LOSETI-206075 format. One record per residue: x, y, z of N, C-alpha, C in turn; residue in three letters. Coordinates in steps of 0.1 Angstrom, whole numbers, plus 5000, padded with zeros to 4 digits. Layout:
! residues N
XYZXYZXYZALA/...
//
This chain:
! residues 341
500849885000500050005000500850135000UNK/502050125008502850245009503550264995UNK/503950154989504650164975503650224966UNK/502350174966501450224956501250374958UNK/501150414970500950554974502150634969UNK/503350584971504550664966504650664951UNK/504250564945504250564930503150644923UNK/501950654929500850714922500150834928UNK/500350864941499650974948500251104943UNK/499351204943499851344940500951384950UNK/501851464946503051504954502551564967UNK/501551654966501151734978500451644988UNK/500051524985499351444994500251345002UNK/501551344999502351235005502551255020UNK/502451365025502651385039501351395047UNK/500251365040498951375047498651275057UNK/498151315069497651225080496251255083UNK/495351155083493951185087493851225102UNK/492851315104492751365118492451255128UNK/491751145124491451045134492650975140UNK/493750965131494950905136495650985147UNK/495651125145496151205154495351205167UNK/493951205166493151195178493351065186UNK/493650955179493850835185495150845194UNK/496150905189497450915197497251015208UNK/496451125206496251225217495451155228UNK/494551065224493651005234494450915243UNK/495450845237496350755246497050835257UNK/497550955253498151035263497251085273UNK/496051135269495051195278494551085288UNK/494550955284494150855293495250785301UNK/496450855300497650795307497850655303UNK/497750625289497850495284499250455280UNK/499250335273500450275269500350245254UNK/501550235248501550205233502650095231UNK/502349985226503249875223503349865208UNK/504549895202504749885188505549775184UNK/505049685176505849565171506049585156UNK/507249595152507549635138508549535132UNK/508549525119509449445112509849505099UNK/510649435091511149485078510849385068UNK/509549375063509049265055509649275041UNK/509849395035510349405022511449515021UNK/512649485025513749575027514049665015UNK/513949615003514349684991513149734983UNK/511949724989510749754982510749904976UNK/511349994983511150134980512450184972UNK/513350104968514550144962514350224950UNK/513250194942513050264930512350394931UNK/511950434943511250554946512150674946UNK/511950784938512750904940512850954954UNK/514050984958514251014972513451144976UNK/513151234967512451354970511051314975UNK/510451214968509051174971509051094984UNK/510051014986510150944999510351035011UNK/511151145009511351235020510051305024UNK/509151325015507851385018507051305027UNK/507251175028506451095037507051085051UNK/508251145053508951135065508451255075UNK/508551235087508351335097506951405095UNK/505951325094504551365093504051415106UNK/502851485106502351525119502151405129UNK/501851285124501751175133503051125139UNK/504051115130505351075136505951185145UNK/505651305142506151415151505351415165UNK/504051385164503251375177503751255185UNK/503951145179504351025186505751045192UNK/506651095185508051125190507951215201UNK/507151325200507151425211506551365224UNK/505551275222504951205234505951115241UNK/506851055232507850965238508851045245UNK/509451145239510551215245510151295257UNK/508851335258508451405270507651315280UNK/507751185278507151075287505651105289UNK/504951135279503451145281502751015281UNK/503350905275502750775275503850675279UNK/503350565284504350445286504350375272UNK/505550335268505650275255506750175254UNK/506650085245507649985242507749955227UNK/508849955222509149925208509949805206UNK/509549705198510249585196510049535182UNK/510949435178510849395164510449245163UNK/509949205152509549065149510149025136UNK/510848915135511448875122510448835111UNK/510848865099510148825087511148765077UNK/510748705066511648655056512448755050UNK/511748875046512448985040513449045048UNK/513149065061514149115071515349025073UNK/515048885074516048795075517048795063UNK/516448805051517248815039518148925039UNK/517649045043518449165043519649155054UNK/519349095065520349085076521348965074UNK/520748855070521548725069521948685055UNK/521348745045521548705032520748585027UNK/519848545036518948435033517648445041UNK/516548405036515248425042515048335054UNK/516048315063515948215074515348285086UNK/514048275088513348345099513748295112UNK/513948155113514348105126515748145130UNK/516648155121517948205124517948355129UNK/517048435123516948575127516248575141UNK/515248485143514648475157515648445167UNK/516648365164517648325174518548445177UNK/518848525166519648645169518948745177UNK/517648765173516848865181516648825195UNK/516448685196516248635210517448655219UNK/518648655213519848685221519848835224UNK/519448925215519449065217518549105229UNK/517349035229516349075239516248985251UNK/517348895252517548815265516448705266UNK/515948665255514948545256515648415257UNK/517048415255517748295257518248275271UNK/517848355280518148345294517148245301UNK/517548185312516548095319515348175324UNK/515648295329514548385334514648525327UNK/514148545315514348665308513848795316UNK/512848785323512348895331513348935341UNK/513948845348514948875358516248925352UNK/516548865340517748915332517549055328UNK/516349095324516149235321516249325333UNK/515749285344515849365356517249385360UNK/518049285359519549295363520249385352UNK/519849375339520449455329520149605331UNK/518949635333518549775336519249825348UNK/519349745358520049795371521549825368UNK/522149745359523549765355523649895347UNK/522749915338522850045330522550165339UNK/521750155349521450255358522650295367UNK/523350185371524650205378525650285370UNK/525750245357526750305348526350455346UNK/525050485344524550615343524850705356UNK/524650635368524950705380526450735381UNK/527350655377528750685377529050805368UNK/528450815357528750925348528151055354UNK/526951045361526451165367527351215378UNK/528051115386528951165396530151235390UNK/530651195378531751245372531551395367UNK/530351425363530051555358531051605347UNK/531151525337532051565325531451685318UNK/532351775314532051895306531751865292UNK/532451755286532251725272532651585270UNK/532351525258532751395254533651415241UNK/534651335240535551355228535651215221UNK/535451225208535451095199536651115190UNK/537451005189538551005179538550865172UNK/538550865159538550745151538650775136UNK/538550675127538750705113537550795108UNK/537950915103536951005098536251085109UNK/536651065122535951125133536851205142UNK/536551325143537251415153536151505158UNK/535551465169534251525174534351555189UNK/533851665193533651705207532151745209UNK/531551685219530151715222530151765236UNK/529751895237529651965250528451925257UNK/528651905271527451865279527051985287UNK/525851985292525352095301525852065315UNK/525952175323526252145337525252065344UNK/523952055339522951985345522551865337UNK/523351825327523051705319522951585328UNK/521851515326521551395335521651265326UNK/522551165330522651045323521550955327UNK/520950885318519850785321520050665313UNK/519150565315519250435308517850405302UNK/517650285296516450255289515250245297UNK/515250225310514050225317513650365322UNK/512450405318511950545321510650545329UNK/510250655334509050675341508250785334UNK/506950765332506150865326505850985336UNK/505251085331504851195339503851155349UNK/503151045346502151005356502550885364UNK/503850855364504450755373504650615369UNK/504350585356504450445351505850415346UNK/506550315353507850275348507750185336UNK/508550195326508550115314509950105308UNK/510149995300511349995292510950025278UNK/511450145273510950195260511450115249UNK/512650095247513250015236513649875240UNK/513149785233513649645235514149595222UNK/515549585221516549585231516949725235UNK/517649745246518349865249519649835256UNK/520749905252522049875257522750005260UNK/522050125260522750255261522550325274UNK/523450415277523250525287523350645279UNK/522450745281522350865273522050985281UNK/522351095274521951225281521751335270UNK/521251445275520951555266522151655266UNK/522851675255523951765254523651905253UNK/524651995254524452135252524452155236UNK/523252195231523152205216524152295209UNK/524652395217525552495210526952455210UNK/527352335216528752305218529252175212UNK/528752145200529252035193530152085182UNK/531452035181532352075171533151965165UNK/533251975152534151875145533351785135UNK/533951675131533451595121533251455126UNK/532151385122531951255126531451165115UNK/531951045114531550945104530750835110UNK/529550805104528750695109529450565107UNK/529350475117530050345116529050235112UNK/527750265110526750175106525750235097UNK/525150165088524150225079522950285088UNK/522350385083521150445090519950425080UNK/518850375086517650355078516650465081UNK/516250535071515150635072514050605062UNK/512850585067511750555059511850445050UNK/512550335053512750215045513850225036UNK/514550345035515750355026517050365035UNK/518150325029519350315036520250435033UNK/520750495044521750605043523150535046UNK/524050535037525250465039526450575038UNK/527450545046528650635046528450775050UNK/527550795060527150935064528251005071UNK/528651125067529551205074528951345077UNK/529151395089528451515093529551615100UNK/529451735096530351835102529551935110UNK/530051965122529452065131530252185133UNK/529652295135530352425139529352495149UNK/529852525161529052585171527752515173UNK/527852385173526752305176525852265164UNK/525952335153525052335142525752245131UNK/524852155125525352085113525452175101UNK/526652185096526852275085527152205072UNK/527452075073527751995061527451855063UNK/526851795053526451645053526851585040UNK/527551475041527851385030527451245032UNK/527251165022526951025023527150955010UNK/527450825011527650744998526250724992UNK/525250715000523850704994522850765005UNK/521750814999520650855008520850995015UNK/521851075010522051205016520751295015UNK/519951275005518751355003517851335015UNK/517751215020516851185032517251265044UNK/518551265046519051335058518851495056UNK/519151545044518951685042517551725043UNK/516551635039515151675040514751685055UNK/515351595063515051605077515651735084UNK/516851765080517551885085516852015081UNK/516052005070515352125065514052145072UNK/513652055081512352065087512152185096UNK/513252215104513152325113514652355117UNK/514852465124516252505128516752405138UNK/515952345147516452255158516952125152UNK/516552095140516951965134518451965132UNK/519152075131520552075128521452075141UNK/520852055152521552045165521351915172UNK/522251875179522151745187521151755198UNK/520351645199519451635211519751515220UNK/520751435216521051315224522451275221UNK/523151225231524451155230524351025239UNK/524750915233524550785240525850705239UNK/526150635250527350545250526950395251UNK/527550315243527250165243528650095242UNK/528849995250530149925249530049795242UNK/531149715243531149585236530449475242UNK/529849495254528949395260527549395255UNK/527249485246525949495239525549365233UNK/524349315237523849195231523749205216UNK/523349325211523149355197524449355190UNK/525449415196526849415190527449275190UNK/527149195200527749055200527248975188UNK/526149005182525748925171526548955158UNK/527249065158528049095146527149135134UNK/525849155136524949175125524549325123UNK/524249375111523649495108522149465106UNK/521349525114519849495112519149585104UNK/519749695099519049795090517749845097UNK/517749855110516649905118517349975130UNK/517050105131517650185142517450135156UNK/516250075158515950015171517149925175UNK/517549835166518649745170519949805168UNK/520249865156521649915153522050025163UNK/521150105168521650215178522150145190UNK/521650025193522049955206523249865204UNK/523849875192525049795190526349875193UNK/526150015193527350095195526950235199UNK/527950315201527750455205526950525194UNK/526150625198525450705188525050845193UNK/524650925184524151055187522851075179UNK/522051175183520751195175520751345173UNK/520451385160520151525157518651545158UNK/518351665164516851695165516551715180UNK/515351675184514751705197515551625208UNK/515751695219516451635231515351575240UNK/515851535252514951475262514951565275UNK/513651585280513551655292514251575304UNK/514151445304514751365314516251365313UNK/516851415302518251425301518851545308UNK/517951615316518351735324518051705338UNK/518851735348518551715362517251795365UNK/516251725371514951785375514151825363UNK/514351765352513651795339512351725337UNK/512151615344510851545343509651625345UNK/508751625335507451695336507551835331UNK/508751885328508952025323509052025308UNK/508752135301508752145287510252165283UNK/510552135270511952155265512252305265UNK/511252385262511552525262511852585276UNK/511152535286511452575300512952535304UNK/513352415298514752365302515852415292UNK/515452475282516452525272517152405265UNK/516352295263516752175256516452195241UNK/517252145232517052155218515652095214UNK/514952165207513552115202513552115188UNK/512752015182512651995168511551905165UNK/511051895153509951795150510551655147UNK/511851645147512451515144513451475155UNK/513751355155514851295164515351175157UNK/516551185151517151075143518551035149UNK/518650905153519850855158520750795147UNK/522050825148522950745139524150705146UNK/524750595142525750525150527150575146UNK/527950605157529250665155530350585163UNK/530050475169531050405178531550275172UNK/532450215179533050085175534350065180UNK/535049955177536349925183537450025179UNK/537250095167538250185163538050335168UNK/536950355175536650485179536950495195UNK/537850585198538050615212537150725218UNK/536650695230535750795236536350835249UNK/536450975251536951025264535951115270UNK/535951125283535251235290536151335294UNK/535851465292536651575296536051645307UNK/536851665318536351735330536351885328UNK/535551965336535552115335536952175336UNK/537952105343539252165343540152105333UNK/539652035323540451995312541051855313UNK/540851785324541451645325540651555315UNK/541451465309540851365300540751235306UNK/539551175306539351045313538850945302UNK/539650835299539050735289537750675294UNK/536850665284535550595287535450465279UNK/535950475267535850345258537150335251UNK/537750215251538950185243538650035238UNK/538750025225538449895218537149845223UNK/536149925224534749895228534649845243UNK/535749865251535749815264535449935274UNK/534449925283534150035292535350055302UNK/535750175304536950195312536650245326UNK/535450285329535250335343534850215352UNK/535150225365534750125374533250105375UNK/532849975376531349945376531049865389UNK/
//
């Protein structure tokens, strides 16, 4: 249906969302409800023949913007997870072996443990402890060095590190992304400098962005290059001024269950949890000390209609924390976490 729409619909209709869909999402938040999204990649190459300009018009619709804003401001409890299909297995494994992909995903989401629920509780507790250690350190910035990457991301004095388990504004605890392997925070949007090269493909709207390189000046994205799909990134960056600034920085080490598979899933839900990543666009209120329940404007957090993660870590990328007085503390070397746990 999406392919038919992209092939045949009038240009001006491609971003249209019926009001009832928006009302449904608003109703979930008003009722302090929950949203469970199960997604897959049934036909990975289906949209390859669609002009990128038309594909870009279907991205960042009022519905996706509303959903993303509800998530980042914790208005609903939500969980996002994936289910294997033959097409997705073929894209990931080179063969339509659904059972083999189930095995890989089962490892990522800890279904191969004797007690998966207890394994998740222990995992989230470990991530929370790691976030607490970073909060105690109060780093002024993070520094990334690797092939094609010389990047410094400035942090706020009140940047708060968090993990995948969150609490809504009405008090419901939930694990938003399954899997999750990250600790993350909201950076200072004006203090990102340098160039970064993506270490994994980025999927936007069913199309792949490969070889992405981004250059920042005074926090703002000023140049974007890619081997393919650069038009999709540029279309997102053109949505509003906040799209060109970072809203998230996240650390992931080599103990990641996703990273252990050695697979590229062509789905940000999984690939962002394989390695370190950043996101351009909207930040998180919870990424600021005392930010829960406050608006991004009140907190001075970068705001945008988009939030797009792309992966920048790996064994060849060194990550350091820089203290306010300039001391450099190793955080990741060869994908190994360096701080005491």
